[in-house]
VOVEXPA-545772 format. One record per residue (C-alpha): residue in one letter; x, y, z. Coordinates in pm, 1 decimal, padded with zeros to 6 digits, m for minus. Last residue first. Layout:
! VOVEXPA-545772
resn:A px:X py:Y pz:Z
...
END
This chain:
! VOVEXPA-545772
resn:T px:07689.6 py:08983.3 pz:11152.7
resn:D px:07504.5 py:09202.6 pz:11405.4
resn:S px:07239.2 py:08938.1 pz:11481.1
resn:E px:07519.1 py:08695.5 pz:11576.6
resn:S px:07617.6 py:08926.1 pz:11862.4
resn:I px:07952.7 py:09105.7 pz:11866.3
resn:V px:08249.1 py:08978.7 pz:12067.1
resn:T px:08181.7 py:08606.4 pz:12062.4
resn:K px:08457.5 py:08353.9 pz:12143.2
resn:T px:08426.1 py:08000.4 pz:12004.8
resn:Q px:08722.4 py:08021.0 pz:11766.8
resn:W px:08954.7 py:08122.5 pz:12052.2
resn:K px:08890.9 py:07775.6 pz:12199.0
resn:G px:09111.5 py:07619.1 pz:11932.1
resn:T px:09322.7 py:07444.3 pz:12198.4
resn:R px:09635.9 py:07521.6 pz:11996.2
resn:Y px:09583.7 py:07897.0 pz:12037.0
resn:R px:09577.0 py:07862.4 pz:12415.3
resn:A px:09907.7 py:07669.9 pz:12409.6
resn:F px:10048.7 py:07941.5 pz:12184.0
resn:S px:09953.5 py:08210.0 pz:12435.8
resn:I px:10115.0 py:08029.5 pz:12728.3
resn:V px:10434.6 py:07934.8 pz:12542.6
resn:W px:10465.7 py:08281.6 pz:12383.2
resn:N px:10452.0 py:08461.3 pz:12719.3
resn:A px:10714.1 py:08228.8 pz:12868.2
resn:F px:10942.9 py:08297.6 pz:12570.6
resn:W px:10904.6 py:08675.7 pz:12597.2
resn:G px:10981.4 py:08668.3 pz:12968.9
resn:I px:11299.2 py:08463.8 pz:12916.0
resn:P px:11391.1 py:08697.0 pz:12627.5
resn:V px:11385.1 py:08999.0 pz:12867.0
resn:A px:11550.3 py:08857.5 pz:13179.8
resn:Y px:11904.7 py:08868.3 pz:13039.0
resn:W px:11840.7 py:09236.0 pz:12968.0
resn:V px:11812.9 py:09343.9 pz:13330.5
resn:F px:12066.1 py:09077.6 pz:13430.5
resn:S px:12333.6 py:09279.0 pz:13249.9
resn:I px:12306.6 py:09549.2 pz:13519.6
resn:G px:12528.9 py:09360.0 pz:13757.7
resn:F px:12533.2 py:09060.7 pz:13992.1
resn:R px:12376.0 py:09186.2 pz:14315.3
resn:P px:12170.9 py:09491.3 pz:14206.8
resn:A px:12079.9 py:09316.6 pz:13877.7
resn:L px:11963.6 py:08988.1 pz:14035.5
resn:A px:11649.3 py:09050.7 pz:14240.0
resn:M px:11511.0 py:09359.9 pz:14068.4
resn:A px:11587.2 py:09236.7 pz:13716.5
resn:L px:11472.5 py:08878.5 pz:13777.8
resn:V px:11150.0 py:08987.3 pz:13948.7
resn:V px:11062.2 py:09253.9 pz:13691.1
resn:R px:11126.0 py:09046.8 pz:13379.0
resn:I px:10958.6 py:08732.7 pz:13510.9
resn:M px:10654.7 py:08922.9 pz:13638.2
resn:L px:10607.8 py:09107.8 pz:13310.2
resn:N px:10610.7 py:08793.6 pz:13098.2
resn:V px:10369.5 py:08629.5 pz:13343.5
resn:L px:10144.2 py:08935.4 pz:13307.7
resn:N px:10158.8 py:08903.2 pz:12928.9
resn:A px:10052.6 py:08539.9 pz:12938.6
resn:L px:09768.9 py:08611.4 pz:13181.2
resn:T px:09629.7 py:08888.9 pz:12958.9
resn:F px:09628.4 py:08670.9 pz:12647.8
resn:M px:09479.5 py:08387.4 pz:12851.5
resn:K px:09186.4 py:08605.6 pz:12952.0
resn:M px:09147.8 py:08802.8 pz:12627.9
resn:D px:09003.6 py:08572.1 pz:12364.5
resn:G px:08834.9 py:08850.1 pz:12160.2
resn:A px:08928.2 py:08684.7 pz:11830.5
resn:G px:09145.7 py:08982.0 pz:11732.8
resn:R px:09316.5 py:08962.5 pz:12072.5
resn:L px:09389.8 py:08591.5 pz:12035.5
resn:L px:09534.3 py:08644.3 pz:11687.6
resn:G px:09742.9 py:08942.9 pz:11792.8
resn:D px:09882.0 py:08752.4 pz:12091.4
resn:V px:09987.3 py:08470.9 pz:11854.9
resn:A px:10172.2 py:08717.6 pz:11632.7
resn:M px:10318.1 py:08930.7 pz:11910.3
resn:K px:10470.2 py:08628.5 pz:12087.1
resn:F px:10624.9 py:08494.0 pz:11765.8
resn:G px:10775.1 py:08839.4 pz:11702.7
resn:I px:10893.9 py:08873.9 pz:12062.7
resn:M px:11086.5 py:08550.2 pz:12017.0
resn:C px:11227.7 py:08642.2 pz:11675.2
resn:F px:11379.8 py:08947.3 pz:11847.0
resn:F px:11617.0 py:08722.0 pz:12043.0
resn:W px:11962.6 py:08728.8 pz:11882.6
resn:G px:12005.6 py:09107.7 pz:11873.7
resn:M px:11933.9 py:09131.4 pz:12246.8
resn:F px:12285.5 py:09036.1 pz:12357.5
resn:M px:12487.0 py:09265.2 pz:12129.9
resn:L px:12234.3 py:09546.5 pz:12180.6
resn:Y px:12254.0 py:09546.6 pz:12561.2
resn:S px:12632.8 py:09514.0 pz:12573.4
resn:N px:12675.8 py:09805.6 pz:12332.0
resn:G px:12452.3 py:10040.3 pz:12530.3
resn:T px:12601.2 py:09956.0 pz:12868.7
resn:K px:12962.3 py:09978.8 pz:12746.9
resn:L px:12902.4 py:10314.0 pz:12575.7
resn:A px:12738.4 py:10467.4 pz:12883.3
resn:A px:13002.9 py:10338.4 pz:13125.6
resn:A px:13291.1 py:10454.8 pz:12902.8
resn:T px:13152.2 py:10808.5 pz:12877.6
resn:G px:13055.1 py:10935.3 pz:12534.4
resn:N px:13335.4 py:11076.7 pz:12320.1
resn:K px:13237.8 py:10886.3 pz:12006.2
resn:G px:12892.4 py:11042.6 pz:12028.2
resn:L px:12628.6 py:10931.8 pz:12274.7
resn:F px:12322.0 py:10896.6 pz:12058.5
resn:L px:12466.3 py:10818.7 pz:11714.8
resn:E px:12747.6 py:10641.7 pz:11903.1
resn:I px:12505.3 py:10363.3 pz:11994.7
resn:I px:12443.6 py:10291.4 pz:11625.4
resn:P px:12817.3 py:10308.0 pz:11546.8
resn:R px:12882.0 py:10035.7 pz:11809.5
resn:H px:12588.2 py:09805.7 pz:11731.6
resn:F px:12675.8 py:09778.0 pz:11359.7
resn:S px:12740.2 py:09411.8 pz:11279.6
resn:E px:12551.3 py:09233.5 pz:11558.4
resn:L px:12267.5 py:09483.0 pz:11540.8
resn:V px:12226.8 py:09471.3 pz:11162.2
resn:A px:12245.5 py:09091.4 pz:11127.2
resn:C px:12002.7 py:09034.0 pz:11414.9
resn:I px:11749.3 py:09281.8 pz:11274.2
resn:I px:11761.3 py:09121.2 pz:10927.3
resn:V px:11712.8 py:08767.6 pz:11063.9
resn:A px:11427.7 py:08882.5 pz:11290.8
resn:C px:11238.5 py:09048.9 pz:11002.3
resn:G px:11237.9 py:08731.5 pz:10789.4
resn:I px:11136.4 py:08514.2 pz:11084.0
resn:V px:10848.5 py:08746.1 pz:11175.6
resn:M px:10712.6 py:08748.0 pz:10818.6
resn:E px:10696.7 py:08368.0 pz:10820.2
resn:N px:10518.0 py:08383.7 pz:11156.2
resn:A px:10257.1 py:08619.4 pz:11007.8
resn:A px:10190.7 py:08380.3 pz:10718.9
resn:H px:10121.8 py:08097.0 pz:10963.5
resn:Y px:09878.2 py:08317.9 pz:11153.8
resn:G px:09703.2 py:08420.2 pz:10829.8
resn:R px:09646.2 py:08056.5 pz:10737.5
resn:I px:09492.3 py:08001.6 pz:11080.9
resn:V px:09267.6 py:08308.8 pz:11040.1
resn:R px:09148.7 py:08210.1 pz:10693.0
resn:E px:08952.4 py:07915.4 pz:10834.8
resn:K px:08756.5 py:08159.7 pz:11050.8
resn:K px:08579.2 py:08312.5 pz:10752.2
resn:G px:08245.3 py:08426.3 pz:10900.5
resn:A px:08285.6 py:08790.0 pz:10787.5
resn:G px:08316.9 py:08910.2 pz:11147.0
resn:I px:08572.1 py:08634.3 pz:11208.4
resn:N px:08763.3 py:08751.2 pz:10900.8
resn:Q px:08754.5 py:09114.6 pz:11011.6
resn:A px:08869.2 py:09034.3 pz:11366.1
resn:T px:09152.2 py:08805.9 pz:11254.2
resn:Y px:09287.4 py:09056.8 pz:11001.7
resn:S px:09261.2 py:09337.9 pz:11258.6
resn:S px:09462.8 py:09132.0 pz:11510.6
resn:L px:09700.9 py:09002.5 pz:11242.0
resn:A px:09789.6 py:09360.5 pz:11151.9
resn:N px:09850.5 py:09442.1 pz:11518.2
resn:G px:10084.7 py:09143.2 pz:11553.6
resn:I px:10271.0 py:09224.1 pz:11230.1
resn:G px:10312.6 py:09586.9 pz:11336.8
resn:V px:10435.9 py:09487.3 pz:11682.0
resn:M px:10696.0 py:09259.5 pz:11525.8
resn:P px:10804.6 py:09522.1 pz:11273.3
resn:V px:10833.0 py:09786.5 pz:11551.4
resn:V px:11040.2 py:09576.6 pz:11794.3
resn:C px:11367.4 py:09685.5 pz:11634.9
resn:M px:11283.3 py:10056.5 pz:11672.7
resn:S px:11195.6 py:10012.8 pz:12039.8
resn:E px:11523.2 py:09823.0 pz:12084.5
resn:I px:11708.6 py:10124.6 pz:11943.7
resn:R px:11541.1 py:10358.6 pz:12190.7
resn:M px:11615.6 py:10108.9 pz:12468.1
resn:A px:11984.5 py:10107.4 pz:12373.7
resn:A px:12006.0 py:10486.7 pz:12401.6
resn:S px:11829.2 py:10482.7 pz:12737.9
resn:F px:12062.3 py:10209.4 pz:12867.1
resn:G px:12366.1 py:10413.8 pz:12773.2
resn:A px:12223.9 py:10728.5 pz:12937.5
resn:L px:12123.4 py:10535.0 pz:13250.1
resn:T px:12477.6 py:10398.5 pz:13282.6
resn:E px:12608.8 py:10754.4 pz:13282.6
resn:S px:12328.0 py:10885.7 pz:13509.1
resn:G px:12389.6 py:10643.7 pz:13794.9
resn:F px:12347.7 py:10268.7 pz:13862.0
resn:G px:12042.0 py:10330.2 pz:14081.9
resn:N px:11850.2 py:10464.6 pz:13783.8
resn:I px:11866.7 py:10119.4 pz:13625.8
resn:V px:11684.4 py:09965.4 pz:13923.7
resn:S px:11419.3 py:10239.7 pz:13910.4
resn:Q px:11383.5 py:10165.8 pz:13540.3
resn:V px:11298.2 py:09805.6 pz:13626.5
resn:L px:11010.3 py:09940.1 pz:13834.8
resn:M px:10905.9 py:10157.2 pz:13539.5
resn:M px:10934.3 py:09848.3 pz:13319.7
resn:G px:10682.3 py:09678.6 pz:13544.9
resn:I px:10454.1 py:09978.6 pz:13521.4
resn:S px:10490.4 py:09965.5 pz:13143.6
resn:V px:10408.4 py:09593.4 pz:13131.7
resn:A px:10110.5 py:09652.4 pz:13357.7
resn:S px:09994.2 py:09937.5 pz:13136.1
resn:Q px:09994.7 py:09732.8 pz:12815.5
resn:Q px:09830.5 py:09432.2 pz:12978.8
resn:L px:09574.5 py:09634.9 pz:13169.3
resn:I px:09500.6 py:09849.7 pz:12864.0
resn:S px:09451.9 py:09539.0 pz:12650.4
resn:P px:09245.2 py:09375.0 pz:12926.1
resn:L px:09034.1 py:09694.2 pz:12946.7
resn:A px:08993.1 py:09737.3 pz:12569.9
resn:I px:08852.2 py:09393.9 pz:12486.0
resn:K px:08574.9 py:09359.9 pz:12744.2
resn:S px:08550.4 py:09740.2 pz:12750.8
resn:M px:08445.1 py:09750.7 pz:12385.7
resn:P px:08167.8 py:09498.1 pz:12450.0
resn:L px:08047.8 py:09711.6 pz:12744.8
resn:L px:08097.9 py:10056.9 pz:12589.2
resn:E px:07885.6 py:09982.8 pz:12282.9
resn:E px:07561.2 py:10011.4 pz:12484.3
resn:G px:07651.5 py:10370.5 pz:12570.2
resn:A px:07628.4 py:10474.7 pz:12207.5
resn:F px:07753.9 py:10831.6 pz:12168.9
resn:V px:07704.2 py:11020.5 pz:11842.3
resn:T px:07418.4 py:10794.2 pz:11728.1
resn:S px:07422.0 py:10654.9 pz:11375.3
resn:R px:07245.3 py:10782.6 pz:11061.9
resn:H px:07168.4 py:10505.9 pz:10815.2
resn:S px:07457.1 py:10385.3 pz:10606.0
resn:N px:07666.8 py:10476.7 pz:10303.6
resn:I px:08041.0 py:10480.7 pz:10368.8
resn:K px:08187.5 py:10793.3 pz:10203.0
resn:K px:08090.6 py:11006.2 pz:10503.7
resn:L px:08312.6 py:10787.4 pz:10719.9
resn:Q px:08618.8 py:10875.0 pz:10511.8
resn:T px:08560.2 py:11251.0 pz:10546.7
resn:M px:08519.1 py:11220.6 pz:10924.6
resn:L px:08841.4 py:11018.4 pz:10936.6
resn:V px:09026.2 py:11285.5 pz:10734.3
resn:L px:08922.1 py:11558.6 pz:10979.9
resn:F px:09028.6 py:11347.4 pz:11278.8
resn:S px:09367.0 py:11270.8 pz:11123.3
resn:L px:09427.9 py:11643.8 pz:11058.8
resn:I px:09360.7 py:11727.9 pz:11423.8
resn:A px:09581.2 py:11446.1 pz:11552.8
resn:S px:09863.7 py:11534.9 pz:11310.9
resn:I px:09866.9 py:11899.5 pz:11423.3
resn:G px:09877.4 py:11799.2 pz:11789.3
resn:Q px:10142.1 py:11532.7 pz:11732.9
resn:A px:10382.5 py:11781.2 pz:11574.6
resn:I px:10315.3 py:12052.9 pz:11833.7
resn:L px:10354.6 py:11822.3 pz:12135.4
resn:T px:10669.8 py:11657.6 pz:12000.2
resn:A px:10840.1 py:11991.4 pz:11934.9
resn:W px:10734.7 py:12117.2 pz:12278.1
resn:A px:10911.4 py:11822.3 pz:12446.1
resn:V px:11237.9 py:11868.9 pz:12255.6
resn:G px:11231.6 py:12244.2 pz:12322.5
resn:A px:11186.3 py:12179.6 pz:12694.3
resn:I px:11502.8 py:11966.1 pz:12688.3
resn:G px:11711.7 py:12265.7 pz:12587.4
resn:M px:11541.4 py:12578.2 pz:12455.0
resn:Q px:11858.9 py:12704.5 pz:12280.6
resn:F px:11652.6 py:12886.1 pz:12013.8
resn:T px:11867.7 py:12780.0 pz:11719.5
resn:T px:12018.5 py:12442.8 pz:11821.7
resn:V px:11748.2 py:12306.7 pz:12053.7
resn:S px:11425.0 py:12458.6 pz:11918.8
resn:I px:11531.9 py:12443.8 pz:11553.9
resn:W px:11659.4 py:12085.7 pz:11561.9
resn:D px:11365.7 py:11949.4 pz:11755.6
resn:L px:11121.1 py:12139.6 pz:11530.6
resn:L px:11274.0 py:11976.1 pz:11221.6
resn:I px:11267.9 py:11633.5 pz:11388.3
resn:N px:10901.7 py:11681.0 pz:11482.8
resn:F px:10806.2 py:11790.7 pz:11130.4
resn:L px:10973.4 py:11480.7 pz:10984.3
resn:S px:10799.5 py:11250.5 pz:11230.8
resn:S px:10457.8 py:11417.6 pz:11209.1
resn:F px:10452.0 py:11410.0 pz:10829.8
resn:I px:10565.1 py:11047.9 pz:10814.5
resn:L px:10315.8 py:10953.5 pz:11085.7
resn:F px:10036.5 py:11136.9 pz:10904.4
resn:A px:10099.7 py:10951.1 pz:10579.1
resn:L px:10126.0 py:10617.4 pz:10760.2
resn:P px:09800.9 py:10690.7 pz:10946.0
resn:I px:09631.8 py:10700.1 pz:10602.8
resn:R px:09810.0 py:10396.4 pz:10455.6
resn:S px:09665.7 py:10164.2 pz:10721.7
resn:K px:09316.6 py:10188.8 pz:10578.4
resn:G px:09184.4 py:09841.4 pz:10666.6
resn:L px:08894.7 py:09988.9 pz:10865.1
resn:A px:09044.0 py:09866.2 pz:11192.7
resn:N px:09374.3 py:10025.5 pz:11086.9
resn:F px:09201.7 py:10363.9 pz:11050.7
resn:I px:09051.9 py:10319.6 pz:11397.8
resn:S px:09388.0 py:10226.0 pz:11549.3
resn:S px:09548.7 py:10537.6 pz:11398.2
resn:L px:09266.4 py:10749.7 pz:11542.3
resn:V px:09333.5 py:10602.3 pz:11887.3
resn:N px:09705.7 py:10683.2 pz:11862.4
resn:Y px:09670.5 py:11048.5 pz:11756.2
resn:M px:09370.9 py:11103.6 pz:11982.8
resn:F px:09570.9 py:10988.5 pz:12284.5
resn:L px:09879.7 py:11190.9 pz:12192.5
resn:F px:09669.5 py:11503.4 pz:12135.0
resn:P px:09496.4 py:11460.8 pz:12472.6
resn:L px:09841.9 py:11415.6 pz:12639.2
resn:G px:09984.6 py:11746.9 pz:12517.1
resn:I px:09990.1 py:11917.6 pz:12856.7
resn:F px:10118.6 py:11591.5 pz:13005.3
resn:Y px:10426.4 py:11594.8 pz:12779.9
resn:I px:10503.3 py:11954.2 pz:12876.2
resn:N px:10503.5 py:11846.8 pz:13241.1
resn:L px:10714.1 py:11539.3 pz:13167.7
resn:Y px:11000.9 py:11723.2 pz:12999.1
resn:V px:11023.2 py:11979.6 pz:13280.5
resn:V px:11012.7 py:11697.2 pz:13538.9
resn:A px:11294.9 py:11507.6 pz:13364.8
resn:M px:11507.9 py:11822.2 pz:13348.1
resn:D px:11465.8 py:11879.2 pz:13721.9
resn:L px:11549.2 py:11517.1 pz:13810.5
resn:T px:11862.9 py:11474.5 pz:13595.6
resn:D px:12142.6 py:11567.1 pz:13841.6
resn:D px:11949.1 py:11420.5 pz:14134.0
resn:P px:11937.3 py:11073.0 pz:13978.5
resn:T px:11578.8 py:10943.1 pz:13941.9
resn:N px:11501.1 py:10704.9 pz:14229.3
resn:L px:11157.0 py:10618.9 pz:14090.3
resn:A px:10993.6 py:10783.9 pz:14393.3
resn:T px:11150.5 py:11115.9 pz:14291.4
resn:M px:11011.6 py:11076.9 pz:13939.1
resn:I px:10665.3 py:11008.2 pz:14079.6
resn:S px:10667.7 py:11303.3 pz:14318.6
resn:R px:10788.8 py:11538.6 pz:14044.7
resn:S px:10513.5 py:11435.3 pz:13801.1
resn:F px:10227.6 py:11435.1 pz:14057.1
resn:V px:10013.3 py:11739.0 pz:13967.3
resn:L px:10088.1 py:11747.7 pz:13595.3
resn:G px:10026.0 py:11374.6 pz:13564.5
resn:V px:09684.5 py:11395.5 pz:13730.2
resn:A px:09576.1 py:11670.8 pz:13488.9
resn:G px:09698.8 py:11471.5 pz:13188.8
resn:L px:09512.6 py:11163.4 pz:13310.5
resn:L px:09183.6 py:11353.9 pz:13329.9
resn:I px:09224.2 py:11510.3 pz:12985.7
resn:S px:09322.1 py:11174.2 pz:12834.8
resn:I px:09018.5 py:10994.9 pz:12982.1
resn:I px:08777.0 py:11253.7 pz:12839.3
resn:L px:08930.9 py:11228.0 pz:12490.6
resn:F px:08931.3 py:10850.7 pz:12526.6
resn:T px:08556.7 py:10826.6 pz:12576.8
resn:I px:08464.0 py:11076.0 pz:12303.9
resn:L px:08679.6 py:10904.0 pz:12041.1
resn:T px:08565.4 py:10552.2 pz:12127.1
resn:T px:08195.2 py:10643.8 pz:12129.3
resn:C px:08228.2 py:10804.6 pz:11786.6
resn:I px:08397.7 py:10495.1 pz:11643.6
resn:A px:08149.5 py:10252.0 pz:11802.3
resn:A px:07854.9 py:10450.2 pz:11660.8
resn:K px:08016.1 py:10441.8 pz:11316.4
resn:M px:08056.1 py:10061.0 pz:11334.9
resn:K px:07703.8 py:10021.2 pz:11467.1
resn:V px:07561.5 py:10190.5 pz:11157.9
resn:F px:07814.6 py:10023.0 pz:10928.7
resn:N px:07711.2 py:09665.6 pz:10995.3
resn:K px:07913.1 py:09525.6 pz:10703.8
resn:A px:08001.9 py:09208.6 pz:10903.4
resn:G px:08372.3 py:09274.2 pz:10840.8
resn:F px:08322.5 py:09637.7 pz:10944.6
resn:Y px:08135.8 py:09538.9 pz:11259.3
resn:Q px:08421.1 py:09297.2 pz:11338.5
resn:S px:08682.9 py:09560.8 pz:11267.1
resn:I px:08508.6 py:09822.9 pz:11487.1
resn:I px:08488.1 py:09579.2 pz:11777.7
resn:V px:08855.1 py:09481.1 pz:11741.0
resn:S px:08948.4 py:09847.6 pz:11690.6
resn:A px:08806.9 py:09940.3 pz:12032.0
resn:G px:09050.3 py:09708.0 pz:12206.6
resn:I px:09343.6 py:09822.5 pz:11994.0
resn:G px:09263.4 py:10187.8 pz:12062.9
resn:G px:09234.5 py:10126.1 pz:12434.7
resn:G px:09565.2 py:09940.5 pz:12442.2
resn:I px:09736.1 py:10209.3 pz:12231.5
resn:A px:09608.6 py:10496.7 pz:12444.5
resn:I px:09679.9 py:10316.0 pz:12771.7
resn:C px:10018.3 py:10212.5 pz:12632.0
resn:I px:10110.1 py:10571.3 pz:12551.7
resn:F px:10017.7 py:10667.2 pz:12906.6
resn:I px:10238.0 py:10397.0 pz:13055.2
resn:N px:10516.2 py:10484.3 pz:12808.8
resn:T px:10537.2 py:10832.7 pz:12954.7
resn:L px:10639.3 py:10676.9 pz:13286.6
resn:S px:10901.6 py:10437.5 pz:13146.9
resn:Y px:11036.8 py:10712.7 pz:12922.0
resn:S px:11091.0 py:10978.1 pz:13187.5
resn:A px:11423.7 py:10831.6 pz:13304.8
resn:G px:11531.9 py:10798.1 pz:12942.9
resn:I px:11441.6 py:11160.1 pz:12869.9
resn:A px:11640.7 py:11264.9 pz:13176.8
resn:A px:11937.2 py:11043.3 pz:13079.7
resn:L px:11949.4 py:11205.9 pz:12736.8
resn:A px:11944.2 py:11546.7 pz:12906.7
resn:R px:12222.8 py:11429.4 pz:13139.4
resn:E px:12435.2 py:11332.3 pz:12838.7
resn:G px:12421.3 py:11687.0 pz:12709.2
resn:V px:12207.6 py:11949.4 pz:12535.6
resn:F px:12344.2 py:11919.1 pz:12180.6
resn:R px:12447.2 py:11552.6 pz:12146.0
resn:G px:12220.8 py:11381.6 pz:12399.2
resn:A px:11917.3 py:11603.3 pz:12335.3
resn:I px:11953.8 py:11568.7 pz:11958.7
resn:A px:11994.1 py:11190.6 pz:11985.8
resn:S px:11710.4 py:11145.5 pz:12235.1
resn:D px:11453.9 py:11350.7 pz:12046.5
resn:A px:11579.2 py:11201.0 pz:11718.3
resn:M px:11513.7 py:10853.4 pz:11862.8
resn:T px:11157.4 py:10959.9 pz:11941.1
resn:Y px:11143.0 py:11097.1 pz:11585.6
resn:T px:11262.5 py:10772.8 pz:11437.2
resn:Q px:11026.5 py:10569.9 pz:11654.1
resn:Q px:10731.6 py:10739.0 pz:11486.9
resn:F px:10892.5 py:10691.7 pz:11146.0
resn:L px:10936.1 py:10322.6 pz:11223.0
resn:N px:10574.0 py:10314.9 pz:11339.1
resn:G px:10461.6 py:10445.3 pz:11001.2
resn:I px:10677.9 py:10197.0 pz:10810.8
resn:I px:10545.1 py:09908.5 pz:11019.4
resn:I px:10180.2 py:10014.5 pz:10990.9
resn:P px:10219.0 py:10087.3 pz:10617.2
resn:L px:10375.4 py:09740.6 pz:10571.0
resn:S px:10116.7 py:09557.0 pz:10781.3
resn:F px:09815.7 py:09585.6 pz:10549.7
resn:I px:09979.2 py:09494.5 pz:10218.6
resn:L px:10184.1 py:09219.5 pz:10385.9
resn:L px:09884.6 py:09085.2 pz:10577.3
resn:A px:09669.1 py:09068.7 pz:10262.6
resn:N px:09949.5 py:08912.0 pz:10057.0
resn:F px:10016.5 py:08643.7 pz:10318.2
resn:P px:09644.0 py:08571.9 pz:10367.8
resn:K px:09551.5 py:08552.3 pz:09997.6
resn:K px:09311.4 py:08837.8 pz:09922.3
resn:Q px:08940.0 py:08852.7 pz:10014.2
resn:V px:08887.8 py:08900.4 pz:10388.7
resn:L px:09169.6 py:09151.8 pz:10440.1
resn:Y px:09089.8 py:09300.5 pz:10097.3
resn:D px:08764.3 py:09445.2 pz:10229.5
resn:D px:08782.3 py:09802.7 pz:10095.4
resn:V px:08436.3 py:09963.4 pz:10129.7
resn:M px:08335.7 py:10265.2 pz:09918.4
END
């Protein structure tokens, strides 16, 4: 049975139906990462929260490789799905899974060998270094599960089945929080318990997701496809590599920014880490809308309905505005109690001041990342990757240069002052490319496959 509502329903309704499970699922995913930090900060100590925060910029690189690769592969899968070429679609799915399983094993091995060296190079405070390395090493052991978990979610989204990864994200999130609580408060495992809880929850979800995907593919009637199709790697790479480059470059840049934050000490680092967890939650709706528009664009181009893409883009921007207003109202009204969830009312003055200042400033600018994500999602879904990649690299460069040049001289606030400037520059470049209409001429799969 094939569900093609993304190419049939009204654009706003189609995007809303498709994006809501993605947004809700990612909110649950962020909830358990926030629970990691909150439980570590409250029951292990402020240094444990700082250690997780210091590790975050590095772990985020690997997450971004998985997400970027999954997004790139999902564009190809979506276009085959929209064109109803199910043989090549199944071959692309199998090729994606095998490729990223191998990559994840290799990256995990490299991470285990160099974790301490990297954290030392990032100027991690001495009083948090050992805990950060313990957390990272367990993370790298579970890297194949994390990769499969994210890539499988992208594949389900490419098929228009965003409710399936939602179910697994809810399960994984709740199970992770339960394991966090037990390992830290009952078994007194400290920061290692937080890391093992995440590994176990994601591992079970990855295995279950794979089994459900195989069941779903059997329901789609087609001729037998190959297990590994080498010829699919080239078109996939054209989308996946720029996505990985963009995602990874941003994370590497944020790792450099993290080294600036680390220089302000563990108390400031703890406050910044708490605020970054909250920002990650606030960005989720914008990322979800952008990813939904990417699959929507790819399926409609595959189905030969390019006129629906523009209408979908306008609908996505309307959704962004609605989400941004709600986020701004919540952060400006409740930033203090939100930060205290992580640090407690007795958190150090430096930590509380850093966290509150970050949220009060950033609350006004989430519409900007939403507009950026929407137009980036359209370009990515159309396979127009060059300008998309350039725009994101400019965003990165602005954020890194301003933070590294100004924060040490004028204060840590310049780290977050740089963020909306980078988002705005990214949107200007991507929107200018969208206005040219050249994205409509891009070809990802050949005409004979549509």
